[in-house]
Structure formats: C-alpha cells, structure tokens
DSSP file (Angstrom, degrees, kcal/mol; ACC not computed):
  #  RESIDUE AA STRUCTURE BP1 BP2  ACC     N-H-->O    O-->H-N    N-H-->O    O-->H-N    TCO  KAPPA ALPHA  PHI   PSI    X-CA   Y-CA   Z-CA
    1    1 A X              0   0    0      0, 0.0     2,-0.0     0, 0.0     0, 0.0   0.000 360.0 360.0 360.0 127.5  -15.9   16.5   27.8
    2    2 A X     >  -     0   0    0      1,-0.1     4,-2.3     4,-0.0     5,-0.2  -0.189 360.0 -97.7 -81.6 175.4  -13.5   19.5   27.9
    3    3 A X  H  > S+     0   0    0      1,-0.2     4,-2.7     2,-0.2     5,-0.2   0.870 121.8  54.2 -62.5 -38.4  -11.7   21.2   25.2
    4    4 A X  H  > S+     0   0    0      2,-0.2     4,-2.4     1,-0.2    -1,-0.2   0.918 110.2  46.7 -64.2 -42.7   -8.5   19.3   25.7
    5    5 A X  H  > S+     0   0    0      2,-0.2     4,-2.6     1,-0.2    -2,-0.2   0.902 112.7  49.9 -65.8 -40.5  -10.3   16.0   25.4
    6    6 A X  H  X S+     0   0    0     -4,-2.3     4,-2.5     2,-0.2    -2,-0.2   0.913 111.6  48.3 -63.9 -42.2  -12.1   17.1   22.3
    7    7 A X  H  X S+     0   0    0     -4,-2.7     4,-2.4     2,-0.2    -2,-0.2   0.908 112.0  49.8 -64.4 -41.2   -8.8   18.3   20.7
    8    8 A X  H  X S+     0   0    0     -4,-2.4     4,-2.1     2,-0.2    -2,-0.2   0.910 111.3  48.5 -62.8 -42.6   -7.2   15.0   21.6
    9    9 A X  H  X S+     0   0    0     -4,-2.6     4,-2.2     1,-0.2    -2,-0.2   0.910 111.2  50.4 -64.5 -41.2  -10.1   13.0   20.1
   10   10 A X  H  X S+     0   0    0     -4,-2.5     4,-2.5     1,-0.2    -2,-0.2   0.894 109.8  50.7 -63.5 -40.1   -9.9   15.2   17.0
   11   11 A X  H  X S+     0   0    0     -4,-2.4     4,-2.6     2,-0.2    -1,-0.2   0.881 108.9  51.7 -65.5 -37.7   -6.2   14.6   16.7
   12   12 A X  H  X S+     0   0    0     -4,-2.1     4,-2.1     2,-0.2    -2,-0.2   0.918 111.2  47.0 -64.2 -42.7   -6.7   10.8   17.0
   13   13 A X  H  X S+     0   0    0     -4,-2.2     4,-2.4     2,-0.2    -2,-0.2   0.923 113.0  49.2 -63.9 -44.1   -9.3   10.8   14.3
   14   14 A X  H  X S+     0   0    0     -4,-2.5     4,-2.3     1,-0.2    -2,-0.2   0.912 110.7  50.1 -62.4 -42.9   -7.0   12.9   12.0
   15   15 A X  H  X S+     0   0    0     -4,-2.6     4,-2.4     1,-0.2     5,-0.3   0.891 110.3  50.8 -63.1 -39.4   -4.0   10.6   12.7
   16   16 A X  H  X S+     0   0    0     -4,-2.1     4,-2.8     1,-0.2     5,-0.4   0.921 110.4  48.7 -64.3 -43.7   -6.2    7.6   11.8
   17   17 A X  H  X S+     0   0    0     -4,-2.4     4,-1.5     1,-0.2    -2,-0.2   0.896 112.7  48.1 -63.7 -39.7   -7.4    9.2    8.6
   18   18 A X  H  < S+     0   0    0     -4,-2.3     4,-0.5     2,-0.2    -2,-0.2   0.914 119.7  36.8 -67.9 -42.8   -3.8   10.1    7.5
   19   19 A X  H  < S+     0   0    0     -4,-2.4     4,-0.3    -5,-0.2    -2,-0.2   0.862 129.8  29.6 -81.1 -35.3   -2.3    6.7    8.3
   20   20 A X  H  X S+     0   0    0     -4,-2.8     4,-2.6    -5,-0.3     5,-0.2   0.558  96.5  89.5-101.5  -9.9   -5.2    4.4    7.2
   21   21 A X  H  X S+     0   0    0     -4,-1.5     4,-2.8    -5,-0.4     5,-0.2   0.912  87.0  48.5 -55.7 -49.8   -6.7    6.7    4.5
   22   22 A X  H  > S+     0   0    0     -4,-0.5     4,-2.2     1,-0.2    -1,-0.2   0.884 113.3  48.1 -61.2 -37.9   -4.6    5.3    1.5
   23   23 A X  H  > S+     0   0    0     -4,-0.3     4,-2.4     2,-0.2    -1,-0.2   0.932 113.8  46.5 -66.9 -45.0   -5.4    1.7    2.5
   24   24 A X  H  X S+     0   0    0     -4,-2.6     4,-2.6     1,-0.2    -2,-0.2   0.889 111.3  52.7 -64.1 -38.7   -9.1    2.4    2.8
   25   25 A X  H  X S+     0   0    0     -4,-2.8     4,-2.6    -5,-0.2    -1,-0.2   0.921 110.7  46.9 -63.6 -43.6   -9.1    4.3   -0.5
   26   26 A X  H  X S+     0   0    0     -4,-2.2     4,-2.5     2,-0.2    -2,-0.2   0.905 113.0  48.7 -64.3 -42.0   -7.4    1.4   -2.3
   27   27 A X  H  X S+     0   0    0     -4,-2.4     4,-2.3     2,-0.2    -2,-0.2   0.904 112.4  48.7 -64.7 -41.1   -9.8   -1.1   -0.8
   28   28 A X  H  X S+     0   0    0     -4,-2.6     4,-2.6     2,-0.2     5,-0.2   0.926 111.1  50.2 -64.1 -44.7  -12.8    1.1   -1.7
   29   29 A X  H  X S+     0   0    0     -4,-2.6     4,-2.4     1,-0.2    -2,-0.2   0.926 112.6  46.7 -59.2 -45.3  -11.5    1.5   -5.3
   30   30 A X  H  X S+     0   0    0     -4,-2.5     4,-2.6     2,-0.2    -1,-0.2   0.882 111.8  51.1 -65.6 -38.1  -11.1   -2.3   -5.6
   31   31 A X  H  X S+     0   0    0     -4,-2.3     4,-2.4     2,-0.2    -2,-0.2   0.930 111.3  46.9 -65.1 -45.4  -14.5   -3.0   -4.1
   32   32 A X  H  X S+     0   0    0     -4,-2.6     4,-2.0     1,-0.2    -2,-0.2   0.914 113.5  49.1 -62.1 -42.5  -16.2   -0.6   -6.5
   33   33 A X  H  X S+     0   0    0     -4,-2.4     4,-3.0    -5,-0.2     5,-0.4   0.903 110.2  51.2 -64.0 -40.8  -14.3   -2.1   -9.4
   34   34 A X  H  X S+     0   0    0     -4,-2.6     4,-2.2     1,-0.2    -2,-0.2   0.905 110.2  49.3 -61.5 -41.7  -15.3   -5.6   -8.3
   35   35 A X  H  < S+     0   0    0     -4,-2.4    -1,-0.2     1,-0.2    -2,-0.2   0.866 117.0  41.3 -67.2 -35.6  -18.9   -4.6   -8.2
   36   36 A X  H  < S+     0   0    0     -4,-2.0    -2,-0.2    -5,-0.2    -1,-0.2   0.914 133.1  17.8 -77.1 -44.2  -18.8   -3.0  -11.6
   37   37 A X  H  < S-     0   0    0     -4,-3.0    -3,-0.2     1,-0.2     3,-0.2   0.526 109.1-106.2-109.5  -8.9  -16.7   -5.6  -13.5
   38   38 A X    ><  -     0   0    0     -4,-2.2     3,-1.1    -5,-0.4    -1,-0.2  -0.105  42.2 -74.3  93.0 160.4  -16.9   -8.7  -11.3
   39   39 A X  G >  S+     0   0    0      1,-0.3     3,-0.6     2,-0.1    -1,-0.2   0.705 123.9  67.2 -67.1 -19.7  -14.1  -10.1   -9.1
   40   40 A X  G 3   +     0   0    0      1,-0.2    -1,-0.3    -3,-0.2     3,-0.1   0.119  63.4 116.8 -88.9  23.5  -12.1  -11.5  -12.0
   41   41 A X  G <  S+     0   0    0     -3,-1.1     2,-0.3     1,-0.2    -1,-0.2   0.825  84.8  11.3 -61.3 -33.0  -11.3   -8.0  -13.3
   42   42 A X    <   -     0   0    0     -3,-0.6     2,-0.6     2,-0.0    -1,-0.2  -0.972  67.7-141.4-151.4 130.0   -7.6   -8.4  -12.8
   43   43 A X        -     0   0    0     -2,-0.3     2,-0.4    -3,-0.1    -3,-0.1  -0.822  23.0-140.4 -93.7 123.8   -5.5  -11.4  -12.0
   44   44 A X        -     0   0    0     -2,-0.6     3,-0.2     1,-0.1     4,-0.1  -0.680  14.3-168.3 -85.4 133.6   -2.7  -10.6   -9.5
   45   45 A X     >  +     0   0    0     -2,-0.4     4,-2.5     1,-0.2     5,-0.2  -0.293  38.8 137.4-111.3  45.5    0.7  -12.2  -10.1
   46   46 A X  H  > S+     0   0    0      1,-0.2     4,-2.6     2,-0.2     5,-0.2   0.885  72.0  51.8 -59.8 -39.6    2.1  -11.2   -6.8
   47   47 A X  H  > S+     0   0    0     -3,-0.2     4,-2.3     2,-0.2    -1,-0.2   0.909 109.9  48.5 -64.4 -41.8    3.7  -14.7   -6.4
   48   48 A X  H  > S+     0   0    0      2,-0.2     4,-2.2     1,-0.2    -2,-0.2   0.897 112.5  48.3 -64.9 -40.3    5.3  -14.5   -9.8
   49   49 A X  H  X S+     0   0    0     -4,-2.5     4,-2.3     2,-0.2    -2,-0.2   0.908 109.9  52.0 -66.2 -41.6    6.7  -11.1   -9.0
   50   50 A X  H  X S+     0   0    0     -4,-2.6     4,-2.1     1,-0.2    -2,-0.2   0.916 111.0  47.9 -60.4 -43.0    8.0  -12.1   -5.6
   51   51 A X  H  X S+     0   0    0     -4,-2.3     4,-2.4     1,-0.2    -1,-0.2   0.891 110.0  52.3 -65.1 -39.2    9.8  -15.1   -7.3
   52   52 A X  H  X S+     0   0    0     -4,-2.2     4,-1.1     2,-0.2    -2,-0.2   0.890 109.5  49.3 -64.8 -39.0   11.3  -12.8  -10.0
   53   53 A X  H  <>S+     0   0    0     -4,-2.3     5,-2.1     2,-0.2     3,-0.3   0.905 111.2  49.2 -66.7 -40.7   12.6  -10.4   -7.3
   54   54 A X  H ><5S+     0   0    0     -4,-2.1     3,-1.7     1,-0.2    -2,-0.2   0.893 107.7  54.9 -63.8 -39.2   14.2  -13.3   -5.4
   55   55 A X  H 3<5S+     0   0    0     -4,-2.4    -1,-0.2     1,-0.3    -2,-0.2   0.773 103.7  56.6 -64.6 -25.6   15.7  -14.6   -8.7
   56   56 A X  T 3<5S-     0   0    0     -4,-1.1    -1,-0.3    -3,-0.3    -2,-0.2   0.356 130.5 -92.2 -89.2   6.1   17.3  -11.2   -9.1
   57   57 A X  T < 5S+     0   0    0     -3,-1.7     2,-0.3     1,-0.3    -3,-0.2   0.418  79.1 137.5 104.9  -2.3   19.0  -11.4   -5.7
   58   58 A X      < -     0   0    0     -5,-2.1    -1,-0.3     4,-0.0     2,-0.3  -0.588  33.9-165.6 -77.1 141.7   16.6   -9.8   -3.3
   59   59 A X    >   -     0   0    0     -2,-0.3     3,-2.5     1,-0.1    20,-0.1  -0.854  32.1 -73.0-127.7 160.7   16.2  -11.7   -0.1
   60   60 A X  T 3  S+     0   0    0     -2,-0.3    21,-0.2     1,-0.3    20,-0.2  -0.234 119.5  24.6 -50.6 131.6   13.9  -11.8    2.9
   61   61 A X  T 3  S+     0   0    0     19,-3.5    -1,-0.3     1,-0.3    20,-0.2   0.255  85.4 141.0  94.1 -11.6   14.4   -8.7    5.0
   62   62 A X    <   -     0   0    0     -3,-2.5    20,-2.8    18,-0.1     2,-0.5  -0.346  49.3-130.7 -63.7 145.4   15.9   -6.5    2.3
   63   63 A X  E     +a   82   0A   0     18,-0.2     2,-0.3    -3,-0.1    20,-0.2  -0.856  33.6 176.0-100.8 130.6   14.8   -2.9    2.4
   64   64 A X  E     -a   83   0A   0     18,-2.7    20,-2.6    -2,-0.5    21,-0.9  -0.834  29.4-127.5-131.5 165.7   13.5   -1.5   -0.9
   65   65 A X  E     -a   85   0A   0     -2,-0.3     2,-0.4    18,-0.2    21,-0.2  -0.958  24.8-144.5-111.9 135.5   11.9    1.6   -2.4
   66   66 A X  E     -a   86   0A   0     19,-2.4    21,-2.9    -2,-0.4     2,-0.5  -0.796   4.9-141.4-100.5 142.1    8.7    1.3   -4.4
   67   67 A X  E    S+a   87   0A   0     -2,-0.4     2,-0.2    19,-0.2    21,-0.2  -0.902  71.1  10.3-102.4 126.8    7.9    3.4   -7.5
   68   68 A X  S    S-     0   0    0     19,-3.0     2,-0.6    -2,-0.5    -2,-0.1  -0.635 113.7 -34.0 103.1-165.6    4.3    4.5   -7.7
   69   69 A X        -     0   0    0     -2,-0.2     2,-1.5    17,-0.1     3,-0.4  -0.840  52.9-145.6 -98.0 124.1    1.6    4.1   -5.1
   70   70 A X        +     0   0    0     -2,-0.6     3,-0.2     1,-0.2    -2,-0.1  -0.546  51.4 131.2 -92.0  72.3    1.9    1.0   -3.0
   71   71 A X  S    S+     0   0    0     -2,-1.5     2,-0.8     1,-0.3    -1,-0.2   0.892  74.8  43.3 -85.6 -45.5   -1.7    0.1   -2.3
   72   72 A X        +     0   0    0     -3,-0.4    -1,-0.3     1,-0.1     3,-0.3  -0.856  64.6 158.7-102.6 101.7   -1.3   -3.6   -3.2
   73   73 A X     >  +     0   0    0     -2,-0.8     4,-2.2    -3,-0.2     3,-0.4   0.028  31.3 119.4-112.4  25.2    2.0   -4.7   -1.6
   74   74 A X  H  > S+     0   0    0      1,-0.2     4,-2.9     2,-0.2     5,-0.2   0.866  73.4  58.7 -58.5 -36.1    1.3   -8.5   -1.6
   75   75 A X  H  > S+     0   0    0     -3,-0.3     4,-1.6     1,-0.2    -1,-0.2   0.891 107.6  45.5 -61.7 -40.2    4.3   -9.0   -3.8
   76   76 A X  H  >>S+     0   0    0     -3,-0.4     5,-2.8     2,-0.2     4,-0.7   0.893 113.5  49.6 -70.5 -39.7    6.6   -7.4   -1.2
   77   77 A X  H ><5S+     0   0    0     -4,-2.2     3,-0.7     3,-0.2    -2,-0.2   0.913 110.0  50.7 -64.8 -42.2    5.0   -9.3    1.6
   78   78 A X  H 3<5S+     0   0    0     -4,-2.9    -1,-0.2     1,-0.2    -2,-0.2   0.867 113.5  45.0 -64.2 -35.7    5.4  -12.6   -0.3
   79   79 A X  H 3<5S-     0   0    0     -4,-1.6    -1,-0.2    -5,-0.2    -2,-0.2   0.532 112.7-120.5 -84.3  -6.4    9.1  -11.9   -0.9
   80   80 A X  T <<5 +     0   0    0     -3,-0.7   -19,-3.5    -4,-0.7     2,-0.2   0.780  60.8 151.3  73.8  26.5    9.6  -10.8    2.7
   81   81 A X      < -     0   0    0     -5,-2.8     2,-0.6   -21,-0.2    -1,-0.2  -0.606  42.2-136.4 -93.3 152.2   10.7   -7.3    1.6
   82   82 A X  E     -a   63   0A   0    -20,-2.8   -18,-2.7    -2,-0.2     2,-0.8  -0.935   9.5-147.5-109.5 115.2   10.3   -4.1    3.6
   83   83 A X  E     +a   64   0A   0     -2,-0.6   -18,-0.2   -20,-0.2     3,-0.1  -0.735  26.0 167.9 -80.9 113.6    9.2   -1.1    1.7
   84   84 A X  E     +     0   0A   0    -20,-2.6     2,-0.3    -2,-0.8   -19,-0.2   0.545  61.4  19.5-105.8 -10.3   10.9    1.8    3.4
   85   85 A X  E     -a   65   0A   0    -21,-0.9   -19,-2.4     2,-0.0     2,-0.4  -0.987  60.2-151.7-154.7 157.7   10.2    4.6    0.9
   86   86 A X  E     -a   66   0A   0     -2,-0.3     2,-0.6   -21,-0.2   -19,-0.2  -0.997   3.3-163.2-137.3 130.5    7.9    5.3   -2.0
   87   87 A X  E     -a   67   0A   0    -21,-2.9   -19,-3.0    -2,-0.4     5,-0.1  -0.958  26.5-125.0-112.9 117.0    8.6    7.5   -5.0
   88   88 A X    >>  -     0   0    0     -2,-0.6     3,-1.9   -21,-0.2     4,-0.5  -0.342  22.3-122.4 -58.2 139.7    5.5    8.7   -6.9
   89   89 A X  G >4 S+     0   0    0      1,-0.3     3,-1.0     2,-0.2     4,-0.4   0.836 110.9  55.8 -54.9 -36.9    5.9    7.7  -10.6
   90   90 A X  G 34 S+     0   0    0      1,-0.2    -1,-0.3     2,-0.1     4,-0.2   0.641 105.9  53.0 -74.4 -11.1    5.5   11.3  -11.8
   91   91 A X  G X4 S+     0   0    0     -3,-1.9     3,-0.6     1,-0.1    -1,-0.2   0.471  81.3  94.6 -97.1  -4.6    8.4   12.3   -9.5
   92   92 A X  T << S+     0   0    0     -3,-1.0    -1,-0.1    -4,-0.5    -2,-0.1   0.886  79.5  54.4 -58.7 -43.9   10.9    9.8  -10.8
   93   93 A X  T 3         0   0    0     -4,-0.4    -1,-0.2     1,-0.3    -2,-0.1   0.840 360.0 360.0 -60.7 -30.1   12.5   12.0  -13.5
   94   94 A X    <         0   0    0     -3,-0.6    -1,-0.3    -4,-0.2    -2,-0.2   0.503 360.0 360.0 -70.5 360.0   13.3   14.6  -10.7
C-alpha cells in the first residue's frame, strides 16, 4: 500500500470518528450508566415531548435548532422534525 492509499485510509478513519464519534460517545455513556444503575435509570418521555411540540404548532418537516447536545433525538424523530443546527447550552447567552 502506497503513501497515497495510506493517507486516504487515514482520512476515512478520521472522517468516521468525527461524524460518528458523538453518537458512539452517547451510546457508550448510556451503556455504562445502564450497567451501573440498571436499565430503568431514566424514563424517556420522547413521545410526550413530540406531542407537546406538535401542540405548539410544529409540524412534520419543520426545521429546528436544538439547544444543548443532541445525543438522544428520539423526540425530534417522533415529531418528524429536522434538527439543522445545535447551540451548546453554555453558548446560549452569547
């Protein structure tokens, strides 16, 4: 394998880590938490949140911005919303 192929392979690995890293980190965190506290550590109310957003006028296909880190986006998927931007909670005042 030549240098160009090695560089290409390294770039592919780096791109995968950048794009999938946050999802893998969230899954790992949840798995560790499940192992420590049991699977019932937190009840997700994604369905309730999706219904509340729909009641406030958001509709399937609407584009939204999420505040905080969007690791668990089941609520947006259930409501059919597209998260197009994310603002970290600590950057909100700025």
